[in-house]
ChimeraX commands (.cxc) that place a marker at each C-alpha (Angstrom):
marker #1 position 0.00,0.00,0.00 radius 0.5
marker #1 position 1.32,3.41,-0.95 radius 0.5
marker #1 position 0.08,6.86,0.05 radius 0.5
marker #1 position 0.86,10.28,-1.36 radius 0.5
marker #1 position -0.22,13.79,-0.34 radius 0.5
marker #1 position -0.07,16.96,-2.36 radius 0.5
marker #1 position -1.46,20.48,-2.05 radius 0.5
marker #1 position -2.63,22.63,-4.94 radius 0.5
marker #1 position -2.84,26.38,-4.40 radius 0.5
marker #1 position -4.63,28.74,-6.73 radius 0.5
marker #1 position -5.93,32.30,-6.90 radius 0.5
marker #1 position -9.41,33.27,-8.03 radius 0.5
marker #1 position -10.39,36.48,-9.77 radius 0.5
marker #1 position -14.19,36.71,-9.65 radius 0.5
marker #1 position -16.89,36.40,-6.95 radius 0.5
marker #1 position -18.10,33.03,-8.24 radius 0.5
marker #1 position -15.68,31.13,-10.46 radius 0.5
marker #1 position -15.36,27.63,-11.86 radius 0.5
marker #1 position -11.76,26.43,-12.21 radius 0.5
marker #1 position -11.00,23.17,-14.03 radius 0.5
marker #1 position -8.31,21.35,-12.02 radius 0.5
marker #1 position -8.47,18.05,-13.93 radius 0.5
marker #1 position -5.10,18.40,-15.67 radius 0.5
marker #1 position -3.36,19.28,-12.39 radius 0.5
marker #1 position -4.88,16.20,-10.77 radius 0.5
marker #1 position -3.80,14.00,-13.69 radius 0.5
marker #1 position -0.23,15.30,-13.39 radius 0.5
marker #1 position -0.10,14.57,-9.65 radius 0.5
marker #1 position -1.53,11.06,-10.10 radius 0.5
marker #1 position 0.85,10.30,-12.98 radius 0.5
marker #1 position 3.85,11.20,-10.82 radius 0.5
marker #1 position 2.84,9.67,-7.49 radius 0.5
marker #1 position 3.64,6.03,-8.19 radius 0.5
marker #1 position 0.16,4.64,-7.42 radius 0.5
marker #1 position -1.11,2.30,-10.13 radius 0.5
marker #1 position -4.53,1.42,-8.70 radius 0.5
marker #1 position -6.30,3.20,-5.87 radius 0.5
marker #1 position -8.24,6.31,-4.94 radius 0.5
marker #1 position -7.66,10.05,-5.12 radius 0.5
marker #1 position -9.51,12.20,-2.61 radius 0.5
marker #1 position -9.69,15.89,-3.54 radius 0.5
marker #1 position -10.60,18.08,-0.54 radius 0.5
marker #1 position -11.33,21.79,-0.51 radius 0.5
marker #1 position -9.80,23.52,2.53 radius 0.5
marker #1 position -12.39,26.30,2.65 radius 0.5
marker #1 position -16.02,26.69,3.72 radius 0.5
marker #1 position -16.77,29.10,0.86 radius 0.5
marker #1 position -15.46,27.01,-2.01 radius 0.5
marker #1 position -16.27,23.51,-3.21 radius 0.5
marker #1 position -15.09,20.58,-5.35 radius 0.5
marker #1 position -17.36,19.18,-8.06 radius 0.5
marker #1 position -17.27,16.63,-10.89 radius 0.5
marker #1 position -19.27,17.79,-13.87 radius 0.5
marker #1 position -19.14,18.38,-17.61 radius 0.5
marker #1 position -16.77,20.98,-19.03 radius 0.5
marker #1 position -18.73,22.85,-21.65 radius 0.5
marker #1 position -18.71,26.65,-21.88 radius 0.5
marker #1 position -22.47,27.17,-22.10 radius 0.5
marker #1 position -23.08,24.76,-19.22 radius 0.5
marker #1 position -20.44,26.59,-17.15 radius 0.5
marker #1 position -22.30,29.87,-17.76 radius 0.5
marker #1 position -25.55,28.16,-16.76 radius 0.5
marker #1 position -23.92,26.88,-13.56 radius 0.5
marker #1 position -22.63,30.36,-12.69 radius 0.5
marker #1 position -26.07,31.88,-13.31 radius 0.5
marker #1 position -27.73,29.19,-11.18 radius 0.5
marker #1 position -25.31,29.67,-8.26 radius 0.5
marker #1 position -25.79,33.45,-8.30 radius 0.5
marker #1 position -29.59,33.10,-8.28 radius 0.5
marker #1 position -29.66,30.31,-5.68 radius 0.5
marker #1 position -28.40,32.53,-2.84 radius 0.5
marker #1 position -27.99,36.15,-4.00 radius 0.5
marker #1 position -24.91,37.96,-2.70 radius 0.5
marker #1 position -27.04,40.92,-1.52 radius 0.5
marker #1 position -29.56,38.81,0.41 radius 0.5
marker #1 position -30.69,39.69,3.93 radius 0.5
marker #1 position -28.43,37.31,5.91 radius 0.5
marker #1 position -27.76,37.46,9.66 radius 0.5
marker #1 position -24.19,36.24,9.17 radius 0.5
marker #1 position -23.40,39.42,7.25 radius 0.5
marker #1 position -24.34,41.65,10.21 radius 0.5
marker #1 position -21.10,40.82,12.04 radius 0.5
marker #1 position -18.88,38.49,9.98 radius 0.5
marker #1 position -15.83,37.24,11.88 radius 0.5
marker #1 position -13.53,37.77,8.89 radius 0.5
marker #1 position -15.03,41.03,7.65 radius 0.5
marker #1 position -16.53,39.45,4.52 radius 0.5
marker #1 position -20.22,39.55,3.71 radius 0.5
marker #1 position -20.24,35.97,2.50 radius 0.5
marker #1 position -23.31,34.26,3.96 radius 0.5
marker #1 position -24.47,33.52,0.40 radius 0.5
marker #1 position -21.30,31.48,-0.19 radius 0.5
marker #1 position -21.82,29.42,2.97 radius 0.5
marker #1 position -25.45,28.80,2.05 radius 0.5
marker #1 position -24.62,27.67,-1.50 radius 0.5
marker #1 position -21.96,25.40,-0.02 radius 0.5
marker #1 position -24.61,23.54,1.98 radius 0.5
marker #1 position -25.71,21.87,-1.26 radius 0.5
marker #1 position -22.29,21.05,-2.72 radius 0.5
marker #1 position -19.44,18.68,-1.88 radius 0.5
marker #1 position -16.30,19.82,-0.12 radius 0.5
marker #1 position -14.52,16.73,-1.48 radius 0.5
marker #1 position -14.67,14.13,-4.24 radius 0.5
marker #1 position -13.09,10.69,-4.43 radius 0.5
marker #1 position -11.98,9.51,-7.87 radius 0.5
marker #1 position -10.72,6.01,-8.77 radius 0.5
marker #1 position -7.22,5.48,-10.15 radius 0.5
marker #1 position -6.54,2.58,-12.54 radius 0.5
marker #1 position -3.38,1.94,-14.50 radius 0.5
marker #1 position -1.79,5.04,-12.95 radius 0.5
marker #1 position -4.49,7.39,-14.32 radius 0.5
marker #1 position -7.73,8.99,-13.13 radius 0.5
marker #1 position -10.90,7.11,-14.02 radius 0.5
marker #1 position -13.32,9.75,-15.27 radius 0.5
marker #1 position -16.18,9.50,-17.71 radius 0.5
marker #1 position -15.83,10.90,-21.21 radius 0.5
marker #1 position -17.46,14.21,-20.29 radius 0.5
marker #1 position -16.30,14.48,-16.68 radius 0.5
marker #1 position -13.91,17.10,-15.35 radius 0.5
marker #1 position -13.04,18.06,-11.78 radius 0.5
marker #1 position -13.74,21.64,-10.75 radius 0.5
marker #1 position -12.77,23.91,-7.89 radius 0.5
marker #1 position -15.74,26.24,-7.44 radius 0.5
marker #1 position -15.07,29.58,-5.80 radius 0.5
marker #1 position -18.14,30.97,-4.03 radius 0.5
marker #1 position -16.57,33.99,-2.26 radius 0.5
marker #1 position -13.93,35.48,-4.52 radius 0.5
marker #1 position -11.77,36.96,-5.56 radius 0.5
marker #1 position -9.22,35.31,-3.27 radius 0.5
marker #1 position -5.42,35.45,-3.63 radius 0.5
marker #1 position -4.81,31.98,-2.19 radius 0.5
marker #1 position -7.04,28.92,-2.04 radius 0.5
marker #1 position -5.94,25.43,-1.06 radius 0.5
marker #1 position -6.92,21.99,-2.27 radius 0.5
marker #1 position -5.56,18.94,-0.45 radius 0.5
marker #1 position -5.01,15.74,-2.39 radius 0.5
marker #1 position -4.60,12.33,-0.78 radius 0.5
marker #1 position -3.83,9.29,-2.87 radius 0.5
marker #1 position -3.89,5.75,-1.54 radius 0.5
marker #1 position -3.41,2.54,-3.46 radius 0.5
marker #1 position -1.09,-0.09,-4.81 radius 0.5
marker #1 position 2.19,0.83,-6.41 radius 0.5
marker #1 position 1.95,-2.12,-8.76 radius 0.5
marker #1 position -1.13,-3.43,-10.53 radius 0.5
marker #1 position -3.09,-5.75,-8.20 radius 0.5
marker #1 position -2.23,-9.44,-8.16 radius 0.5
marker #1 position -4.44,-11.48,-10.44 radius 0.5
marker #1 position -4.54,-15.25,-9.96 radius 0.5
marker #1 position -4.86,-15.80,-13.71 radius 0.5
marker #1 position -1.54,-13.99,-14.21 radius 0.5
marker #1 position 0.39,-16.23,-11.86 radius 0.5
marker #1 position 1.15,-19.88,-12.56 radius 0.5
marker #1 position 2.39,-22.32,-9.94 radius 0.5
marker link #1:1,2 radius 0.2
marker link #1:2,3 radius 0.2
marker link #1:3,4 radius 0.2
marker link #1:4,5 radius 0.2
marker link #1:5,6 radius 0.2
marker link #1:6,7 radius 0.2
marker link #1:7,8 radius 0.2
marker link #1:8,9 radius 0.2
marker link #1:9,10 radius 0.2
marker link #1:10,11 radius 0.2
marker link #1:11,12 radius 0.2
marker link #1:12,13 radius 0.2
marker link #1:13,14 radius 0.2
marker link #1:14,15 radius 0.2
marker link #1:15,16 radius 0.2
marker link #1:16,17 radius 0.2
marker link #1:17,18 radius 0.2
marker link #1:18,19 radius 0.2
marker link #1:19,20 radius 0.2
marker link #1:20,21 radius 0.2
marker link #1:21,22 radius 0.2
marker link #1:22,23 radius 0.2
marker link #1:23,24 radius 0.2
marker link #1:24,25 radius 0.2
marker link #1:25,26 radius 0.2
marker link #1:26,27 radius 0.2
marker link #1:27,28 radius 0.2
marker link #1:28,29 radius 0.2
marker link #1:29,30 radius 0.2
marker link #1:30,31 radius 0.2
marker link #1:31,32 radius 0.2
marker link #1:32,33 radius 0.2
marker link #1:33,34 radius 0.2
marker link #1:34,35 radius 0.2
marker link #1:35,36 radius 0.2
marker link #1:36,37 radius 0.2
marker link #1:37,38 radius 0.2
marker link #1:38,39 radius 0.2
marker link #1:39,40 radius 0.2
marker link #1:40,41 radius 0.2
marker link #1:41,42 radius 0.2
marker link #1:42,43 radius 0.2
marker link #1:43,44 radius 0.2
marker link #1:44,45 radius 0.2
marker link #1:45,46 radius 0.2
marker link #1:46,47 radius 0.2
marker link #1:47,48 radius 0.2
marker link #1:48,49 radius 0.2
marker link #1:49,50 radius 0.2
marker link #1:50,51 radius 0.2
marker link #1:51,52 radius 0.2
marker link #1:52,53 radius 0.2
marker link #1:53,54 radius 0.2
marker link #1:54,55 radius 0.2
marker link #1:55,56 radius 0.2
marker link #1:56,57 radius 0.2
marker link #1:57,58 radius 0.2
marker link #1:58,59 radius 0.2
marker link #1:59,60 radius 0.2
marker link #1:60,61 radius 0.2
marker link #1:61,62 radius 0.2
marker link #1:62,63 radius 0.2
marker link #1:63,64 radius 0.2
marker link #1:64,65 radius 0.2
marker link #1:65,66 radius 0.2
marker link #1:66,67 radius 0.2
marker link #1:67,68 radius 0.2
marker link #1:68,69 radius 0.2
marker link #1:69,70 radius 0.2
marker link #1:70,71 radius 0.2
marker link #1:71,72 radius 0.2
marker link #1:72,73 radius 0.2
marker link #1:73,74 radius 0.2
marker link #1:74,75 radius 0.2
marker link #1:75,76 radius 0.2
marker link #1:76,77 radius 0.2
marker link #1:77,78 radius 0.2
marker link #1:78,79 radius 0.2
marker link #1:79,80 radius 0.2
marker link #1:80,81 radius 0.2
marker link #1:81,82 radius 0.2
marker link #1:82,83 radius 0.2
marker link #1:83,84 radius 0.2
marker link #1:84,85 radius 0.2
marker link #1:85,86 radius 0.2
marker link #1:86,87 radius 0.2
marker link #1:87,88 radius 0.2
marker link #1:88,89 radius 0.2
marker link #1:89,90 radius 0.2
marker link #1:90,91 radius 0.2
marker link #1:91,92 radius 0.2
marker link #1:92,93 radius 0.2
marker link #1:93,94 radius 0.2
marker link #1:94,95 radius 0.2
marker link #1:95,96 radius 0.2
marker link #1:96,97 radius 0.2
marker link #1:97,98 radius 0.2
marker link #1:98,99 radius 0.2
marker link #1:99,100 radius 0.2
marker link #1:100,101 radius 0.2
marker link #1:101,102 radius 0.2
marker link #1:102,103 radius 0.2
marker link #1:103,104 radius 0.2
marker link #1:104,105 radius 0.2
marker link #1:105,106 radius 0.2
marker link #1:106,107 radius 0.2
marker link #1:107,108 radius 0.2
marker link #1:108,109 radius 0.2
marker link #1:109,110 radius 0.2
marker link #1:110,111 radius 0.2
marker link #1:111,112 radius 0.2
marker link #1:112,113 radius 0.2
marker link #1:113,114 radius 0.2
marker link #1:114,115 radius 0.2
marker link #1:115,116 radius 0.2
marker link #1:116,117 radius 0.2
marker link #1:117,118 radius 0.2
marker link #1:118,119 radius 0.2
marker link #1:119,120 radius 0.2
marker link #1:120,121 radius 0.2
marker link #1:121,122 radius 0.2
marker link #1:122,123 radius 0.2
marker link #1:123,124 radius 0.2
marker link #1:124,125 radius 0.2
marker link #1:125,126 radius 0.2
marker link #1:126,127 radius 0.2
marker link #1:127,128 radius 0.2
marker link #1:128,129 radius 0.2
marker link #1:129,130 radius 0.2
marker link #1:130,131 radius 0.2
marker link #1:131,132 radius 0.2
marker link #1:132,133 radius 0.2
marker link #1:133,134 radius 0.2
marker link #1:134,135 radius 0.2
marker link #1:135,136 radius 0.2
marker link #1:136,137 radius 0.2
marker link #1:137,138 radius 0.2
marker link #1:138,139 radius 0.2
marker link #1:139,140 radius 0.2
marker link #1:140,141 radius 0.2
marker link #1:141,142 radius 0.2
marker link #1:142,143 radius 0.2
marker link #1:143,144 radius 0.2
marker link #1:144,145 radius 0.2
marker link #1:145,146 radius 0.2
marker link #1:146,147 radius 0.2
marker link #1:147,148 radius 0.2
marker link #1:148,149 radius 0.2
marker link #1:149,150 radius 0.2
marker link #1:150,151 radius 0.2
marker link #1:151,152 radius 0.2
marker link #1:152,153 radius 0.2
view
């Protein structure tokens, strides 16, 4: 059994932003030495999320529009009356209630197992932010799993 940890840091430039991190994840998995296992992608923030979805420009615009309408930034939220960090970001916390803070993705043959249309996104809900963190944990076998049919006695 082999484990590997890695942290991705990124900056965001808009209040709500969808960032495709699939290629970064593929690079980390390709270099970690795990042939078969699992990658867990965890967002380190309460006002950002991780999501697996389709990467298509019109759909991304639809997702942004949906998120903005779901909990409007200028809503009447108690949290915004005295935020501990000075940010009026109740809307981001409320949107986050309905999204995942992590995703687990299979690894086979040293590569991510994603469907044809699937990509992995970091979704900023309270930007812009100069530094956001994503923690990766990989666990699995360094060599392909033993298969009885491959071994003769």
